[in-house]
Wavefront OBJ file of the C-alpha trace (Angstrom):
o trace
v 13.623 1.663 50.350
v 10.513 2.111 48.286
v 11.323 3.777 44.950
v 7.932 3.123 43.420
v 6.662 6.723 43.503
v 9.978 8.496 43.036
v 8.748 10.516 40.032
v 6.440 13.480 40.348
v 3.417 13.909 38.123
v 5.045 16.957 36.533
v 8.108 14.917 35.627
v 5.968 12.227 34.030
v 4.057 14.836 32.034
v 7.344 16.330 30.824
v 8.521 12.892 29.702
v 5.255 12.286 27.835
v 5.492 15.737 26.224
v 9.035 15.058 25.018
v 7.970 11.688 23.613
v 5.066 13.288 21.729
v 7.406 15.947 20.299
v 9.854 13.247 19.190
v 7.002 11.301 17.573
v 5.837 14.383 15.657
v 9.397 15.130 14.526
v 9.870 11.566 13.273
v 6.574 11.688 11.367
v 7.539 15.035 9.807
v 10.919 13.690 8.688
v 9.205 10.586 7.291
v 6.812 12.743 5.250
v 9.633 14.913 3.869
v 11.770 11.905 2.923
v 8.770 10.161 1.378
v 7.945 13.276 -0.649
v 11.525 13.602 -1.923
v 11.775 9.936 -2.891
v 8.269 10.113 -4.347
v 9.445 12.811 -6.730
v 12.733 11.063 -7.401
v 11.113 8.074 -9.140
v 9.297 9.960 -11.927
v 12.229 12.361 -12.306
v 14.620 9.458 -12.797
v 12.246 7.924 -15.362
v 12.181 11.218 -17.292
v 15.978 11.406 -17.301
v 16.252 7.833 -18.599
v 13.623 8.554 -21.255
v 15.475 11.693 -22.363
v 18.762 9.782 -22.587
v 17.148 7.050 -24.716
v 15.585 9.613 -27.067
v 18.872 11.503 -27.376
v 20.696 8.234 -28.071
v 18.202 7.267 -30.779
v 18.525 10.696 -32.389
v 22.347 10.403 -32.304
v 22.691 13.463 -30.082
v 24.851 11.630 -27.543
l 1 2 3 4 5 6 7 8 9 10 11 12 13 14 15 16 17 18 19 20 21 22 23 24 25 26 27 28 29 30 31 32 33 34 35 36 37 38 39 40 41 42 43 44 45 46 47 48 49 50 51 52 53 54 55 56 57 58 59 60
């Protein structure tokens, strides 16, 4: 039994297409998560700064 050429060319192209779609989806999710965490750092710094200023002004 020779199973070496059991896959058609169309099947291989479909597998490659699915892998490319998965790669694009992973890169898109990575960009979105990176953007959210990129904004989270400065936002957290502003919240900490506001809390320190409010504490020093005896507003808390």
